[in-house]
C-alpha positions in Angstrom: 39.7 60.0 74.8 36.1 59.5 75.6 32.8 58.1 74.5 29.4 59.5 75.1 26.5 58.0 74.8 23.3 60.1 74.1 19.8 59.1 74.6 16.8 61.3 73.0 13.4 62.0 74.5 10.7 62.8 71.6 12.4 60.7 69.0 11.2 58.2 70.2 7.6 59.0 69.2 8.2 59.6 65.8 7.0 56.0 64.1 8.2 55.4 60.8 9.9 59.2 60.8 12.3 58.6 63.1 15.1 57.8 61.1 14.4 61.3 59.3 14.7 62.8 62.9 17.6 60.7 63.8 19.8 61.9 60.6 19.2 65.1 61.6 20.4 64.9 64.8 23.3 63.2 63.9 24.4 65.9 61.7 24.4 68.2 64.5 26.0 66.2 66.6 28.5 66.0 64.2 28.8 69.6 63.5 29.0 70.5 67.3 32.0 67.8 68.3 33.7 69.0 64.8 37.2 68.2 64.8 37.2 66.5 68.6 35.3 63.5 66.8 37.2 60.5 65.6 36.3 59.3 61.9 33.8 57.3 62.1 33.2 57.9 65.4 29.5 58.1 65.4 26.9 55.8 65.4 23.6 54.8 66.1 22.4 51.9 68.4 18.7 51.1 69.6 17.8 54.6 69.8 20.4 55.7 71.0 23.6 57.4 69.3 27.8 56.8 70.5 29.9 59.5 70.0 33.9 58.5 70.4 36.0 61.6 70.8 39.6 62.5 71.5 38.9 65.1 74.0 35.9 66.9 75.9 36.6 70.0 77.1 33.8 71.7 79.6 32.9 73.9 77.1 32.1 71.4 74.1 30.1 69.3 77.1 27.8 72.8 77.9 27.2 72.7 74.0 26.2 69.5 73.9 23.9 70.2 76.8 22.2 73.3 75.2 22.0 71.3 71.5 18.2 70.6 71.2 17.2 67.4 70.8 19.3 65.7 73.4 17.9 64.5 76.0 20.7 63.2 78.4 24.0 62.2 77.8 26.8 60.3 79.5 30.4 59.6 79.7 30.5 56.0 79.5 32.8 52.9 79.7 32.7 50.5 76.8 33.2 46.6 77.0 32.4 43.2 76.0 29.6 41.1 76.9 31.1 38.5 79.6 30.1 39.2 82.6 33.1 39.2 84.5 34.2 41.9 82.1 30.9 43.9 82.7 31.4 43.6 86.8 35.1 44.8 86.7 34.1 47.3 84.4 31.4 48.8 86.4 34.1 49.0 89.4 36.4 50.8 87.7 33.6 53.0 86.7 32.8 53.4 90.7 36.2 54.2 91.4 37.0 57.0 88.9 33.7 58.5 89.9 33.8 58.9 93.2 37.3 57.6 94.7 39.3 54.5 95.9 37.0 55.1 99.5 33.3 54.5 98.6 32.7 51.6 101.0 29.3 52.0 103.2 27.7 54.2 100.7 24.5 53.7 99.7 24.1 52.3 95.8 21.9 50.5 93.1 22.2 49.1 89.8 19.9 50.0 86.8 20.6 47.3 83.9 18.4 47.3 80.7 19.5 45.1 77.8 18.2 46.7 74.4 20.1 43.5 72.9 17.3 40.4 73.8 19.3 37.8 72.8 21.8 38.7 75.7 21.6 35.3 77.8 21.1 36.9 81.3 17.8 39.5 81.6 18.1 42.6 83.3 17.1 41.9 86.9 19.6 38.5 86.8 22.2 41.1 85.7 21.1 43.9 88.3 21.8 40.9 91.2 25.4 39.6 89.7 26.6 43.2 89.2 25.2 44.5 92.5 26.6 41.7 94.4 30.1 42.0 92.9 30.2 45.9 93.8 28.9 45.1 97.4 31.2 42.9 98.1 34.6 43.8 95.9 33.4 47.8 96.7 31.8 47.3 100.1 28.8 49.3 99.2 25.7 49.3 100.7 22.5 48.6 98.6 19.9 51.0 98.6 17.5 51.2 96.0 15.0 54.0 97.3 18.1 56.5 98.1 21.7 55.4 96.3 24.0 57.6 96.3 25.8 56.0 93.6 23.4 54.8 90.8 25.4 52.4 87.8 24.0 52.3 84.5 24.5 49.0 82.0 23.1 49.3 78.7 23.7 46.2 76.8 24.1 46.4 73.0 24.4 44.2 70.2 28.2 44.4 70.2 29.1 46.0 74.1 27.8 47.0 77.3 28.1 50.6 78.3 28.6 51.6 82.0 28.4 54.8 83.1 27.2 56.8 86.9 26.5 59.7 85.6 23.4 61.5 83.3 23.3 64.6 82.7 20.4 66.5 81.6 20.4 68.3 78.3 18.0 70.8 77.0 15.8 68.0 75.7 13.4 68.9 72.4 13.9 68.2 68.4 17.2 68.4 66.4 17.1 71.7 64.9 16.0 71.6 61.2 13.3 68.8 61.6 9.9 71.3 62.2 10.8 73.6 59.3 12.3 77.4 59.2 10.6 80.5 60.9 11.8 84.3 61.0 12.1 85.6 64.0 11.5 89.5 64.7 15.1 90.5 66.5 14.5 92.8 68.8 18.5 92.9 70.5 16.6 92.9 74.4 16.2 89.6 76.1 13.2 88.2 74.9 13.8 87.7 71.1 17.0 85.8 71.7 14.7 83.5 74.0 12.5 82.9 71.7 14.7 82.4 68.7 16.3 79.5 70.9 12.9 78.2 72.2 11.7 78.0 68.3 15.4 75.4 68.0 14.4 73.7 70.3 11.2 72.3 68.8 13.4 71.7 65.7 12.6 75.1 64.1 16.0 76.9 61.6 15.6 80.6 62.6 16.3 83.4 60.4 16.4 86.3 62.1 15.4 89.8 61.2 16.4 93.0 63.1 14.5 96.2 62.4 16.1 99.9 63.0 16.2 103.6 62.9 19.3 104.9 61.0 19.0 108.2 62.5 19.7 106.4 66.1 21.1 103.1 65.5 24.8 103.0 64.4 26.6 100.6 66.2 25.1 97.0 65.8 27.2 95.2 67.5 25.4 94.0 70.3 22.8 92.6 67.6 25.4 90.7 66.1 27.5 89.3 69.3 23.5 87.7 69.7 22.9 86.6 66.4 26.7 84.9 67.1 25.7 83.2 70.4 23.1 81.5 68.6 24.4 80.3 65.7 26.8 78.3 68.3 23.6 75.8 68.4 22.4 76.0 65.0 25.5 76.4 63.1 24.8 78.3 60.3 22.3 81.1 60.9 21.7 84.5 59.0 20.7 87.8 60.5 19.2 90.6 58.3 19.1 94.0 59.3 16.1 96.6 58.1 16.5 100.2 57.9 12.2 101.4 59.1 13.3 104.9 59.5 11.7 106.6 56.3 8.5 104.4 58.0 8.9 105.5 61.3 9.1 109.2 60.2 5.8 108.7 58.3 4.0 107.2 61.6 5.7 109.8 64.2 4.0 112.8 62.0 0.4 111.1 61.1 -0.4 108.5 64.3 -1.4 109.3 67.3 1.3 108.9 70.1 -1.2 106.0 72.1 -1.5 104.3 68.4 2.3 104.3 67.3 3.2 101.1 68.3 0.8 98.9 67.3 1.1 100.8 64.2 5.0 100.2 63.8 5.1 96.5 65.1 2.5 95.9 62.5 5.3 96.9 59.9 7.7 95.4 61.3 5.8 92.1 61.1 5.3 93.0 57.1 9.3 93.5 57.3 10.1 90.1 58.4 7.0 88.4 56.4 9.1 89.5 52.9 12.2 88.1 54.2 10.2 84.4 55.2 9.3 84.9 51.6 12.4 84.9 50.3 14.0 82.0 52.4 11.2 79.9 52.2 10.1 80.4 55.8 6.3 79.0 56.8 6.3 80.9 60.4 7.1 84.5 61.7 8.1 84.3 65.8 7.9 87.0 68.0 8.9 87.2 71.6 5.9 88.5 73.0 4.5 87.8 76.7 1.1 88.1 77.3 0.6 91.2 79.4 4.4 92.2 80.2 4.3 95.6 77.9 1.7 97.4 76.6 1.8 96.2 73.2 1.5 92.4 74.6 -2.3 92.8 76.2 -4.5 90.5 74.5 -6.4 92.8 72.7 -3.1 94.5 70.7 -1.7 90.8 70.0 -4.9 90.5 68.1 -4.4 94.0 66.3 -0.9 93.4 65.4 -0.8 90.1 64.6 -2.6 90.2 61.4 -0.7 92.0 59.7 0.6 88.7 58.0 -1.4 85.7 56.7 1.8 83.9 58.0 1.5 81.8 61.5 2.8 84.3 64.2 4.3 82.4 66.8 4.9 83.3 70.3 7.1 80.7 72.6 7.0 83.0 75.3 3.7 84.0 75.5 2.9 82.2 79.2 6.3 82.7 80.5 6.9 85.6 83.7 10.3 87.5 83.0 12.0 85.5 85.3 11.9 82.3 83.2 12.7 84.4 80.4 16.2 85.6 82.0 16.8 82.1 83.6 16.9 80.7 80.2 18.3 83.6 78.6 21.4 82.9 81.3 21.5 79.5 80.3 22.6 80.2 77.1 25.0 83.0 77.0 22.4 85.7 75.9 21.6 87.8 79.3 24.6 89.4 79.6 24.8 90.9 76.1 21.2 91.3 75.9 21.3 93.7 78.7 24.2 95.7 77.0 23.2 99.4 76.0 21.2 99.8 72.9 18.9 102.1 71.6 15.6 99.9 70.6 13.4 101.9 67.8 10.2 100.5 69.3 11.3 102.7 73.0 11.5 105.6 70.5 7.9 105.4 70.0 6.6 104.8 73.3 4.1 107.1 74.2 3.3 107.9 77.9 -0.2 106.7 78.0 -0.8 104.1 74.6 -3.6 102.2 74.1 -4.0 99.3 75.6 -7.3 98.2 74.0 -6.4 98.6 70.3 -9.2 98.9 67.6 -8.7 97.1 64.4 -10.7 99.3 62.8 -9.5 102.0 64.0 -5.6 100.5 62.9 -7.1 99.9 59.5 -8.1 103.8 59.2 -4.8 104.7 60.3 -2.9 103.0 57.6 -5.0 104.5 54.9 -2.9 107.5 55.7 0.6 105.9 55.5 2.5 104.6 53.1 3.3 100.6 53.9 5.2 99.1 51.6 8.3 99.8 49.9 9.5 102.0 52.3 12.1 99.1 53.9 15.9 99.6 53.0 17.8 96.6 53.5 21.2 97.0 55.4 22.8 94.2 55.3 22.6 90.8 55.3 25.0 88.9 57.8 25.8 85.0 58.3 27.2 83.4 61.3 28.5 79.2 61.7 29.0 78.4 64.8 29.9 81.4 66.4 32.0 83.0 63.3 30.9 85.5 61.0 31.4 83.7 57.4 29.6 86.0 54.9 28.5 89.8 54.8 26.5 91.6 52.1 25.1 95.0 51.8 21.7 95.4 49.9 19.7 97.6 49.0 16.6 96.2 48.2 14.0 94.4 50.4 12.5 91.1 48.7 15.2 90.1 46.3 17.1 86.8 47.3 20.7 87.3 48.5 23.4 85.3 46.0 25.8 83.3 47.8 
């Protein structure tokens, strides 16, 4: 059995709305812990949460560190509010974490009391508990370069003592910032963009656009969606066939402009899903200047295909930053698997890098830009498991549960 203490960063800035964010955070933590959470084992106290769990595996601990909204967590020892009890518990926490032979190692004690009615101040607790550890474990006080940092937090009815803070992803709890539709290519960038918006509290819906003449096996796309569902829980993947539009574009649009025209159509298709799912924004994995379609001029030419806000969380990231987060969230190894991206099918030898909106408008006059999508299927995941699959022929009609 373990007790986990959660601290949150931005939630403390939410003022009178803070309880709404905390309720969402509590719901997400309960989902992640699942059956490992003891009955009535999650409760709030003075801006933090504590969870009683039966067992905490390394995999579950890693998943908690990547759950948006949590700034850091600690495995804690809980004890009564008597000074002697706290001293003994602090010594136990040190020896369990660092072994019995800790004599001479530099340490410090950091006490905090959210319970202001407690009879001792924080400096007094630092002195009394620190003195006990110094005398009984033969530790050496070093406030500036401590190897052992003993934290003591005094709550309303108990003290929580720990020696390690595990840094988590931070951000806001998923579901606290509305819903958005992610254009999901299956490359490295778009899963990271989806997760980055989750970190800002957005619930994401995934839309994958493909060409049925060249895409047959979607296991990679589904595996990426499954991985992201570990963090969000319930997650929906929509798959839309744009083969007919692509055929028209190849026939009527000069090669250097095809990518811009095609990406505009992808945005229109995603906007249809956004309307069906009550989503307030579209999300792309664009990074400024990374490829020809992501120059500032081309982004300008592409993004006005929908009236919805277009959010690009990776716009200022370089590729190494994107790869680092992809590795951390477990999507990188899936993303580099072979898959024929239909965007690559349209890349010209010398694509335009300074697309003109007037030229785009003229080209689209020659194209049918609505009614061509074929919605192949909707797949729902929950915590890594595929739970619902539905085949639908019409884009724009709501899916039945």
